[in-house]
GUNU-131418 format. One line per field, with one value per residue: residue in one letter; x, y negated, z of N, C-alpha, C in turn. Coordinates in pm, 1 decimal. Each point is the difference from the previous one (the first is absolute). Example, Ala and Ser with C-alpha at 12.3 -4.5 7.8 and 13.67 -1.06 7.14 Angstrom:
<atoms>
rest = (A/S)
n_east = (1319.0/-35.0)
n_north = (569.0/-105.0)
n_up = (780.0/-72.0)
ca_east = (-89.0/82.0)
ca_north = (-119.0/-119.0)
ca_up = (0.0/6.0)
c_east = (90.0/-77.0)
c_north = (-120.0/-109.0)
c_up = (0.0/73.0)
</atoms>
This chain:
<atoms>
rest = (M/T/L/D/K/S/C/P/G/S/R/T/I/R/N/P/I/P/E/S/I/P/C/P/N/C/G/R/E/V/E/I/W/T/D/E/L/K/A/T/C/P/N/C/K/N/K/V/L/R/E/R/Q/A/S/C/I/D/W/C/P/Y/A/K/E/C/V/G/P/E/V/Y/E/R/L/K/P/G/L/K/E/D/L/S/G/T/P/L/D/I/L/K/R/E/H/D/R/I/L/E/N/L/G/L/L/R/G/V/S/L/C/L/K/F/G/T/L/G/T/G/S/P/L/R/D/R/G/L/N/H/L/G/K/V/K/E/F/F/D/K/D/V/R/L/H/F/R/C/E/E/E/V/L/F/P/V/F/N/K/R/L/G/G/E/R/N/P/T/R/L/L/L/R/E/H/E/E/W/K/Q/W/F/Q/R/L/K/E/V/A/A/K/L/E/A/G/V/T/E/N/T/E/I/L/S/A/E/V/Q/E/I/N/G/R/I/E/R/L/L/R/E/H/I/K/K/E/N/E/L/L/L/P/V/V/Q/S/L/F/N/E/T/E/L/E/E/I/S/Q/K/W/R/L/L/T/N/E/V/I/S/E/K/K/E/A)
n_east = (-1463.1/37.2/70.8/116.1/102.4/46.6/-123.1/34.9/-89.4/-77.9/110.0/102.4/-92.7/-24.1/101.2/-32.9/68.9/92.4/11.6/139.0/-79.7/94.3/18.1/-94.3/-44.1/57.1/-17.3/-85.7/103.0/-110.6/-32.9/-10.4/-116.4/19.0/-65.4/55.8/-61.3/-14.4/114.1/17.2/90.8/71.2/78.1/-49.3/-77.2/74.1/-71.7/28.8/-43.1/-46.7/96.5/-103.5/46.2/2.3/-83.5/-11.7/69.0/70.8/0.6/45.3/-116.0/87.2/96.9/-140.8/-80.4/84.6/45.5/-152.8/-96.9/74.1/78.2/-159.9/-67.4/88.5/-19.2/-217.5/15.8/-2.4/83.7/-142.8/90.9/-4.1/-22.2/-23.7/81.7/156.4/30.8/124.5/-38.6/-89.4/79.7/41.9/-100.4/1.7/139.2/-23.5/-104.7/76.8/102.9/-106.8/-109.2/105.6/-46.2/-102.5/78.1/81.7/-116.1/-72.8/110.6/-4.8/-112.9/2.8/115.1/-39.1/-128.5/-60.2/50.6/-105.5/-106.0/23.6/142.5/-42.2/133.2/-68.0/-117.7/61.1/67.6/-100.3/-52.9/142.9/15.9/-198.3/10.9/82.3/-56.2/-65.8/109.3/52.1/-101.4/-17.9/119.4/88.1/-34.6/-62.2/72.7/28.8/-89.9/-13.1/107.1/-42.7/-140.8/67.2/59.0/20.3/-135.0/-53.1/35.0/-62.3/-116.1/43.9/-9.9/-90.5/22.8/92.0/21.7/-126.9/-31.8/-74.6/67.4/100.6/-57.6/-17.0/125.9/20.0/-54.5/76.9/94.1/-37.5/-93.6/128.2/105.5/-36.7/-3.2/150.8/16.4/-88.7/51.8/112.3/-65.8/-64.7/103.1/99.9/-82.6/4.5/135.0/56.1/-11.2/-44.3/129.5/-35.5/85.4/-1.0/-150.3/-4.4/91.9/-84.1/-113.4/47.8/31.0/-137.3/-44.2/127.4/-57.6/-126.7/16.0/76.8/-77.7/-108.3/61.8/45.6/-139.9/-77.2/52.7/-38.6/-159.0/4.3/76.0/-39.3/-114.1/-33.7/137.9/-37.3/-181.6/27.5/107.3/-100.8/-70.0/-73.8/-37.2/-52.3/105.5/61.2/-83.1/19.1/137.1/32.7/-21.6/70.8/60.9/-51.9/-1.7/111.4/50.6/-90.7/32.5/136.8/2.6/-69.7/64.5/130.5/-9.4/-2.6/113.2)
n_north = (2977.9/108.9/-65.9/-58.7/66.6/69.7/-66.9/-39.5/-49.5/68.8/69.2/-117.9/2.4/114.8/-27.4/-113.6/-65.2/-3.3/-163.1/-44.9/-127.3/-87.5/-81.2/-59.4/27.7/138.3/92.7/6.5/119.4/31.5/139.3/49.6/129.6/93.5/13.8/-79.7/-101.5/-15.9/-118.5/9.5/-144.7/56.4/-67.7/-44.2/107.0/14.9/1.6/106.4/-23.2/169.5/-57.4/-68.6/64.4/19.0/26.8/164.0/-74.2/-48.4/149.0/84.5/44.4/113.5/-134.5/-51.9/88.4/-27.1/-157.0/-24.1/-29.5/18.8/74.1/51.2/-23.3/68.8/91.3/38.9/-56.5/-90.4/2.3/-39.2/-107.5/-53.0/-120.7/74.1/-70.5/-47.8/-49.7/55.4/37.1/-104.0/-77.9/36.0/-2.7/-72.2/-25.8/27.1/-80.5/-77.0/30.4/42.0/-96.1/-9.8/113.6/-41.8/-139.5/34.9/23.3/-90.8/-35.6/52.2/-26.2/-109.0/28.8/56.8/-46.5/109.0/-47.2/96.3/-72.6/95.4/-47.6/101.6/2.6/-18.5/96.8/81.2/29.1/-28.6/97.2/70.6/-13.0/32.1/79.8/-34.2/22.1/60.0/63.8/4.2/-8.0/81.1/89.2/-2.2/-18.5/72.8/83.1/41.0/-5.4/100.8/54.8/-33.8/54.6/100.3/78.5/6.8/-64.6/82.8/80.1/-106.8/-51.3/125.2/74.6/-30.4/-58.3/22.5/1.7/-80.3/73.8/-39.7/-112.2/78.4/-20.8/-148.1/8.4/38.1/-100.1/-128.6/13.2/6.3/-77.9/-33.7/84.6/-28.7/-82.9/-4.9/35.9/-88.3/-64.6/73.1/61.6/-132.5/-9.9/32.8/-122.0/-53.7/88.3/-45.6/91.1/-88.0/-29.3/164.3/71.0/-43.9/0.1/160.2/8.4/-121.1/55.5/103.3/-22.7/-22.0/73.9/66.0/-91.9/38.4/121.1/-12.0/-93.7/110.6/77.2/-66.7/-42.8/108.9/46.8/-43.8/35.4/143.1/-1.8/-82.3/20.2/116.1/7.1/-47.1/69.9/115.0/-60.5/-13.4/75.7/-55.2/68.2/-108.7/-16.1/132.0/-44.9/-114.2/12.8/69.3/-111.4/-99.8/75.8/-1.4/-142.9/-34.5/79.1/-73.5/-114.8/32.4/66.2/-127.0/-50.1/144.7/-37.0/-134.5/29.2)
n_up = (153.6/-29.0/70.8/-73.7/82.3/-119.5/8.2/-101.6/-49.4/64.5/-61.6/-38.7/-44.4/-40.5/-45.9/86.7/-73.5/69.3/-14.2/-59.6/33.5/-65.6/75.7/-46.5/126.1/3.9/-101.1/110.1/-29.7/-33.9/93.4/-112.4/45.3/-44.9/107.3/45.1/41.8/131.4/49.5/187.8/-44.2/64.2/-95.5/-99.4/17.9/-94.5/-92.6/-19.3/-108.1/-7.8/-95.4/-65.4/-15.1/-147.5/63.3/12.7/93.8/-147.7/-9.6/95.0/-66.5/15.6/-26.5/20.7/-52.6/-81.6/-18.5/-14.1/57.9/101.5/-85.6/-60.9/131.6/71.8/-115.2/-15.0/-159.4/0.1/84.4/119.9/-7.3/116.3/18.5/124.0/112.5/-36.7/-91.9/72.4/122.4/-45.3/-52.2/66.7/39.4/-53.8/18.1/137.2/-18.9/-64.0/75.1/68.9/-29.6/4.9/73.1/6.9/-29.3/96.0/106.0/-22.9/23.1/115.7/30.9/-66.9/57.7/126.4/-39.8/-33.5/-135.7/8.9/-62.7/-24.8/-13.6/126.6/-36.6/-115.7/-3.1/54.2/-86.0/-33.2/70.7/-9.8/-146.2/6.9/117.5/-90.7/-128.7/64.4/38.9/-124.6/-50.2/98.3/22.2/-100.1/-62.3/115.1/-8.1/-134.0/32.1/89.1/-84.0/-119.5/72.7/53.1/-36.8/-125.0/-12.8/126.4/-73.3/-94.1/77.7/54.5/-95.1/-52.1/-72.2/-94.4/129.4/-60.5/70.7/18.2/-50.9/11.8/133.7/-44.1/-69.1/144.9/80.4/-113.7/-6.2/132.0/7.4/-72.5/75.0/83.3/-95.1/-71.4/119.1/51.9/-80.6/28.6/132.3/-27.6/-71.4/84.1/112.2/-102.7/-34.7/-67.3/-58.0/-85.0/-38.6/1.4/-15.2/-106.6/8.3/50.4/-141.5/-56.3/63.4/-32.0/-121.1/-6.9/5.8/-102.4/-104.6/14.5/31.6/-99.3/-60.5/-5.8/-41.4/-141.8/-19.7/66.6/-51.9/-100.6/5.8/46.3/-79.5/-86.0/-77.2/31.0/13.8/-109.8/5.8/17.2/-50.8/-89.8/95.4/116.0/117.9/41.3/-74.5/40.1/106.2/-38.0/-83.1/65.0/47.4/-65.5/-18.0/133.5/47.2/-95.5/97.1/124.6/-41.3/-25.2/147.0/34.2/-53.6/7.2/140.8/-45.3/-65.5)
ca_east = (126.5/146.6/108.4/137.7/73.3/131.5/22.4/154.8/-81.2/-10.3/64.6/25.5/-95.5/-15.2/159.6/63.3/180.3/56.3/90.6/55.0/-10.8/47.3/-65.3/32.1/5.7/101.7/95.8/35.0/-52.1/-154.4/-63.5/-193.9/-33.3/-97.9/-134.4/16.0/28.3/41.7/22.1/49.4/121.1/14.9/85.5/-42.4/-149.3/-62.5/-63.8/101.0/-68.8/66.7/-79.7/-118.3/6.4/-135.7/-26.5/-151.1/-118.4/-39.0/-103.8/-92.4/-134.7/25.6/74.3/-43.4/-21.0/117.7/96.3/-85.1/-96.8/61.0/89.3/-33.9/-58.7/132.6/68.4/-33.6/9.4/-97.6/-43.2/-39.4/34.2/-35.4/75.3/86.6/99.9/19.8/4.2/91.4/-128.0/-123.2/70.5/55.9/-121.6/-51.7/75.2/-0.4/-71.0/55.8/100.4/-86.8/-45.5/101.9/21.9/-128.9/25.6/106.6/-96.2/-35.0/106.7/44.4/-116.1/0.2/122.4/6.2/-127.5/-53.2/-71.6/-122.8/-135.0/-67.3/63.3/-36.7/103.0/17.3/-99.8/76.0/97.9/-40.3/-84.2/47.2/28.2/-36.2/7.4/97.8/-34.6/-83.2/82.2/60.7/-133.0/-73.0/60.2/110.2/-57.9/-56.2/131.5/69.4/-97.2/25.0/137.9/11.4/-48.9/27.8/131.2/72.4/27.6/66.1/144.7/91.2/-8.6/117.1/165.3/25.1/107.2/46.3/-19.6/-119.1/12.5/-137.8/-5.9/-1.6/-92.9/-105.3/21.0/-17.9/-133.7/-110.6/57.8/-79.5/-110.8/-3.5/-11.5/-160.3/-121.8/45.1/-66.2/-91.3/-34.7/65.5/-48.9/-134.1/11.4/38.0/-116.8/-119.1/-33.9/31.5/117.2/102.3/138.7/-70.6/131.0/68.4/-29.3/57.8/144.5/4.9/-29.4/148.1/98.8/-59.5/-10.6/110.3/68.0/-50.5/76.8/150.1/-68.7/-70.3/106.0/127.3/-87.0/-47.0/155.8/40.1/-105.0/71.3/150.8/48.6/-81.0/-37.4/76.5/35.8/-115.9/29.2/72.7/-22.3/-129.9/6.0/-126.0/-111.3/-28.0/-55.2/-122.0/-74.4/15.2/-96.7/-135.9/-71.1/26.7/-123.7/-130.4/11.2/-15.1/-113.8/-105.3/-38.2/-49.7/-158.2/-34.8/-29.7/-135.0/-150.5/-16.6)
ca_north = (1.8/21.7/-97.7/77.4/-110.4/-17.1/-165.2/-59.7/-147.7/-45.8/53.9/-71.6/-96.0/112.3/74.7/-137.8/14.3/-153.6/-48.4/-128.0/-118.1/-87.6/-108.9/-104.7/-149.9/0.8/90.6/93.3/115.1/48.1/84.0/4.9/100.3/-21.5/-8.9/-146.0/-124.9/-107.6/78.1/-135.3/30.0/-6.5/-101.3/-114.9/48.2/-25.0/99.1/76.5/78.7/87.0/6.1/141.5/80.2/6.4/136.3/34.2/-63.2/-84.3/50.5/124.2/-6.1/44.0/-62.8/-7.7/128.7/93.5/-39.3/-33.8/-133.1/-100.7/-21.2/-43.2/-142.6/-87.9/-18.3/-90.5/-170.3/-150.1/-2.8/-138.0/-93.4/-103.2/-148.2/-24.5/-31.2/-98.2/-12.9/83.6/88.4/15.3/36.7/129.9/116.5/-63.7/53.6/153.5/64.1/-6.4/124.1/118.1/-26.3/35.0/143.2/20.1/-28.5/108.4/147.0/-52.7/18.0/150.3/86.9/-38.1/59.2/139.9/46.2/-34.4/-151.4/22.0/-65.0/124.3/43.7/-36.6/-63.7/-132.7/-15.5/-51.6/-134.8/-114.8/-12.4/-74.1/-96.4/-84.9/-38.3/-49.8/-136.6/-72.9/-25.1/-101.8/-88.9/-50.6/-11.4/-37.0/-165.7/-102.8/-0.7/-109.3/-127.7/-73.8/-30.6/-125.1/-90.2/-9.6/-7.1/-71.9/-141.3/-32.4/76.7/-95.3/-138.3/40.1/15.9/-98.3/-0.3/93.2/127.0/78.6/161.3/11.0/39.9/169.9/99.3/-32.5/48.2/129.2/25.6/-20.7/167.2/102.7/-18.4/53.3/166.3/51.9/-34.7/99.7/128.3/3.5/23.5/124.0/91.1/-19.3/59.4/147.3/51.7/14.2/113.4/5.2/93.1/-42.2/-25.5/-3.7/33.6/-148.0/-76.2/75.2/-40.8/-106.7/-2.8/2.1/-140.2/-131.7/42.0/26.6/-131.1/-83.4/57.1/-77.7/-131.1/-29.1/58.4/-115.4/-148.8/7.2/41.9/-166.9/-107.1/67.2/-8.0/-142.7/-62.4/34.1/-56.4/-158.0/-31.5/9.3/-87.2/-141.7/-10.1/33.0/83.1/-101.4/0.1/151.5/-3.7/-118.9/45.0/157.3/-31.2/-27.3/166.9/92.9/-55.4/36.4/142.7/44.7/-95.4/50.1/133.5/13.7/-54.4/118.0/104.1/-91.8/5.0)
ca_up = (-95.5/93.8/-56.8/-5.7/70.3/-41.1/-92.2/18.9/-14.0/145.5/104.9/99.3/91.4/102.3/78.4/-40.1/71.2/52.7/-107.5/60.6/-55.9/49.1/43.4/-89.4/92.2/88.8/-38.0/79.0/-70.6/57.8/-58.4/-84.2/-53.8/-182.3/29.3/-2.1/-78.9/46.1/149.9/40.4/32.0/121.8/14.4/-24.4/29.4/-143.6/-41.3/-89.7/-63.4/-67.1/-141.9/2.4/-161.3/-61.5/51.0/-13.2/70.7/-89.8/-93.8/13.8/75.7/115.1/114.0/116.3/57.5/-13.7/89.6/127.5/-42.1/73.6/-43.8/-104.1/15.2/22.3/-106.4/-119.2/4.0/1.2/150.9/-16.9/97.9/52.5/-35.4/84.1/-18.1/-49.1/-121.5/-51.2/10.3/-121.5/-118.5/40.7/16.7/-124.2/-78.0/-13.6/-90.3/-142.0/9.2/0.2/-108.5/-126.4/-3.1/-122.0/-154.9/-55.3/-3.1/-140.9/-107.2/4.2/-48.7/-141.2/-52.7/-18.0/-2.4/-140.4/-2.6/-47.6/88.1/105.1/67.5/147.0/60.0/-74.6/62.0/123.4/-49.2/-60.7/160.2/67.9/-51.1/37.8/121.8/66.8/-40.4/124.6/104.6/-67.7/-19.9/110.4/121.9/-38.7/-46.5/113.5/108.2/-56.8/-15.0/156.9/1.2/-78.6/57.5/146.1/24.7/-90.9/25.0/134.4/-12.7/-89.2/92.4/114.6/-44.3/-164.1/-83.7/-48.8/105.0/50.3/-93.1/-17.7/-150.8/-47.9/28.9/-61.1/-146.1/-5.4/5.9/-131.7/-56.5/33.6/-78.6/-142.0/-25.2/73.7/-98.1/-83.3/63.1/-2.5/-128.8/-63.4/70.0/-63.0/-140.9/28.1/66.3/-132.8/-35.1/-158.8/-6.6/-59.6/66.0/166.5/52.9/-29.4/112.4/135.0/35.1/40.0/125.7/77.5/-21.4/62.2/149.3/45.1/48.3/148.1/128.5/13.4/9.7/135.9/120.1/55.1/34.2/127.6/70.4/35.3/124.5/106.2/31.2/5.2/80.3/121.6/76.9/3.6/78.2/171.3/66.5/-41.5/42.4/99.4/11.4/-22.6/-146.2/-52.4/47.3/-72.6/-101.7/5.4/2.2/-151.0/-56.1/26.9/-63.1/-128.7/-11.3/-2.8/-86.5/-142.6/20.6/25.5/-130.9/-75.2/50.8/-35.0/-165.4)
c_east = (135.0/116.6/75.8/43.5/132.7/0.0/119.0/-11.8/-11.2/119.9/71.9/-103.8/-71.1/114.5/58.4/155.3/17.1/50.3/19.2/-36.7/64.6/-104.7/1.8/66.8/120.2/92.4/3.1/-136.3/-140.6/-25.7/-128.3/20.3/-58.0/-116.8/-38.4/25.1/70.6/74.3/42.8/131.3/22.7/103.5/-84.8/-142.1/-46.8/-75.6/69.1/-77.1/103.9/-73.3/-64.0/0.0/-160.1/-30.5/-142.3/-124.6/-62.7/-96.8/-57.1/-104.1/2.4/75.4/13.3/8.7/142.2/92.5/-63.0/-48.5/118.2/141.6/-24.1/7.2/126.6/101.0/-15.6/13.7/-87.3/-32.7/-26.4/50.9/-52.8/81.2/65.2/113.6/69.7/4.2/94.0/-83.7/-46.3/81.9/93.2/-94.6/-78.6/138.4/-12.3/-136.1/-9.8/77.1/-48.0/-83.4/87.3/28.4/-95.5/1.4/90.9/-39.9/-79.0/98.3/13.6/-136.0/-8.7/132.4/-54.4/-96.1/-19.6/-91.1/-77.1/-99.7/-53.2/109.4/36.6/110.4/34.3/-133.2/31.8/70.1/-77.7/-109.5/105.4/66.3/-109.7/56.9/138.7/-30.2/-96.9/68.8/65.7/-56.2/-39.2/138.5/125.6/-73.0/-35.4/172.5/64.6/-95.7/36.2/154.9/-40.9/-60.4/2.8/177.6/79.6/-4.3/81.0/174.7/41.1/-0.3/117.9/138.0/30.8/147.1/44.2/24.7/-93.6/-50.7/-155.7/-12.7/19.1/-91.9/-158.2/-5.2/-16.6/-160.3/-97.8/89.6/-88.7/-112.9/-17.2/-19.1/-136.8/-69.3/16.6/-53.1/-140.3/-72.7/19.0/-86.1/-143.2/18.6/-36.2/-148.6/-95.3/-35.8/20.2/98.0/143.3/108.1/-35.3/174.6/77.8/-57.9/29.5/126.1/26.1/-37.2/115.8/92.0/-22.9/14.7/137.2/68.3/-67.1/52.9/104.2/-6.4/-8.9/99.2/124.1/-45.6/16.5/173.7/83.5/-34.5/53.3/147.5/5.8/-108.7/-79.6/97.9/25.8/-99.9/42.6/98.9/-39.7/-123.0/0.4/-123.4/-122.8/8.5/-16.3/-123.4/-82.5/-25.6/-95.7/-159.8/-53.9/20.0/-93.2/-108.2/-22.9/-42.8/-148.1/-84.8/-3.6/-77.6/-116.8/-27.6/-65.6/-136.2/-115.4/14.3/-53.7)
c_north = (47.1/-87.9/63.0/-73.6/0.3/-92.5/-53.1/-155.4/-36.8/110.3/-99.9/-67.1/111.2/65.2/-134.1/-3.2/-178.6/-54.6/-111.2/-115.2/-100.6/-110.8/-141.7/-121.0/1.0/91.5/167.3/115.1/43.8/86.4/9.1/90.8/7.1/32.3/-153.9/-102.2/-77.3/37.0/-197.6/61.6/-14.7/-83.1/-127.6/-19.3/-77.6/102.9/69.4/88.8/77.5/1.2/152.2/66.6/53.6/194.4/37.0/-103.2/-114.5/40.8/127.1/-1.9/86.6/-7.2/-27.1/142.2/48.3/-28.3/-28.1/-135.0/-101.0/-5.7/-93.3/-180.7/-83.8/-25.6/-51.8/-113.3/-75.2/31.2/-140.5/-16.2/-99.9/-128.3/-50.9/-33.1/-110.5/4.2/92.8/134.3/47.3/40.1/148.6/91.5/-27.8/84.9/160.3/73.4/-41.5/105.7/127.6/19.5/35.4/107.0/40.1/-26.6/106.9/121.8/-19.8/14.3/174.0/55.3/-13.5/57.1/128.8/54.7/9.1/-93.3/4.1/-44.5/101.4/33.0/-65.0/-59.3/-142.0/-114.6/-99.2/-121.6/-95.2/-35.7/-122.7/-136.0/-113.5/-49.6/-62.9/-148.9/-90.6/-39.1/-139.2/-100.2/-95.4/-29.7/-65.0/-133.0/-67.6/-4.4/-155.5/-134.5/-60.5/-48.9/-114.2/-152.4/-67.8/33.8/-63.8/-146.7/-76.9/49.2/-85.2/-122.7/-20.6/19.0/-59.1/35.1/143.0/124.0/73.2/145.4/-16.7/-41.1/103.0/82.5/-26.4/39.2/177.0/51.6/6.5/138.2/102.2/-28.3/6.9/132.2/36.9/-65.6/110.6/160.9/2.8/-21.1/146.9/44.4/-11.9/111.2/164.5/65.4/16.8/128.4/21.8/68.0/-27.5/-65.7/-26.9/49.2/-175.5/-93.5/33.1/-94.6/-108.3/-46.7/66.7/-75.3/-131.3/48.5/-3.2/-166.0/-87.9/77.5/-38.2/-124.0/-47.5/45.7/-68.1/-116.6/37.9/27.1/-194.0/-64.6/43.7/-29.7/-148.2/-129.1/-6.6/-51.0/-139.6/-72.8/-5.8/-65.3/-142.9/-65.6/23.4/76.7/-79.0/-17.1/77.5/53.3/-59.0/85.7/185.5/-76.8/-30.5/124.7/60.7/-62.7/5.4/160.8/53.9/-69.7/94.2/140.7/-41.0/-51.7/84.7/82.9/-68.5/14.4/104.9)
c_up = (95.6/-37.6/-28.4/98.1/-29.3/-95.7/11.1/33.5/188.7/95.9/82.9/84.2/104.5/91.7/8.4/76.3/32.0/-121.6/95.6/-88.6/45.5/51.7/-93.6/51.9/109.7/-34.2/65.5/-33.1/80.7/-46.3/-14.8/-57.3/-144.6/3.3/35.6/-98.3/51.8/163.7/1.0/39.3/160.3/78.9/-36.6/-9.3/-172.7/-43.2/-120.0/-96.7/-120.7/-165.0/-7.0/-152.3/3.7/55.0/-35.2/88.7/-73.1/-103.4/2.3/104.8/138.6/67.9/139.9/91.3/2.6/131.3/178.6/8.1/94.7/-77.2/-133.7/-14.1/21.6/-100.8/-145.3/10.8/20.9/190.5/-4.9/145.2/57.7/-13.3/137.6/13.0/-67.6/-149.6/-49.9/32.2/-111.6/-109.9/16.8/-14.7/-152.4/-108.4/14.3/-51.0/-128.7/-43.3/18.2/-140.2/-124.2/-6.9/-48.5/-128.7/-43.5/-65.8/-149.9/-116.1/-12.6/-73.4/-139.6/-58.4/-32.9/-36.6/-178.5/-7.9/-80.3/91.9/123.5/97.9/143.2/37.4/-52.6/82.5/146.1/17.2/-14.6/104.3/111.1/-32.7/34.8/118.2/-4.5/-87.7/121.0/98.9/-32.5/-15.9/135.3/122.6/-79.2/-38.3/107.6/75.1/-96.1/-1.8/147.2/21.9/-68.2/75.1/149.2/51.2/-60.3/28.1/106.0/4.8/-90.4/46.9/99.3/-91.6/-135.6/-45.5/-79.2/45.8/-2.5/-114.1/-45.2/-173.9/-53.5/49.0/-75.9/-151.4/-4.6/22.7/-140.8/-50.9/17.6/-39.5/-147.4/-32.0/66.5/-106.0/-95.8/41.5/-29.7/-181.8/-58.4/55.6/-28.2/-134.6/51.8/63.2/-82.2/-40.2/-125.1/-24.6/-113.9/84.8/192.0/43.2/-18.9/154.8/111.1/40.1/30.2/131.8/89.5/9.2/103.5/161.4/82.2/36.3/81.2/102.6/30.8/43.0/177.1/139.9/3.1/21.0/165.9/99.9/-33.6/100.9/101.8/68.7/2.8/25.4/155.6/116.6/-7.3/24.5/161.8/19.9/-26.5/72.9/131.6/44.3/-35.7/-148.1/-89.1/27.2/-72.2/-159.5/37.0/21.9/-119.9/-77.6/28.6/-78.0/-151.3/-70.2/17.0/-81.0/-158.4/-8.2/21.1/-159.1/-107.9/44.0/-26.6/-134.9/-62.3)
</atoms>
């Protein structure tokens, strides 16, 4: 197949340009090209994430060939990260993965919005396929991330800080809010995936609305943790204590992964 190199969806990827992104830690402008997701701040060495917009990477079957395998692997959602470093390092990496996958969630909405909504529509079917991937990521990765926060980080944080200044109450409420929206997404998606032609447009629109709410909730939640929670954690705990938290985080993560493999 001869690819159309004028494809507008991949133009900014194949012909990248630099963007200046402020470091969330120190405020310094960091240059990140449009074919990259991350860069290291030269001032504070913090990882800086360029917000990933939905693109052809998310749904086009020829994207890997079009933009090249190296760029494709660098930009595609769901990159696996290790569990090394402090709790701050682990949380930031996992936050980055969640933000990257929100691009795929937006791609689902675009496919459902612009695809012909008949059961045989390739664009609609592609949207449903990606919706399945998003649900799997939410079920495995985001649930595990929230569980590690609730069972490992928040308890020691609460014990050290306590009082009304504790931000974990709000974060826990947002965890529960996300779980409710995700459950609703699964219920509506199940009806849409069943292939029933009645009310397809209504169900599709409802999925799009839920996706938008989930995306906004997770982006705001991660911003709170990156800008408010993590700096306080860094100031409260010494290196030994941070390493103990990291070990517990890794232990719980590995236990959950092992349990799912055995199931």
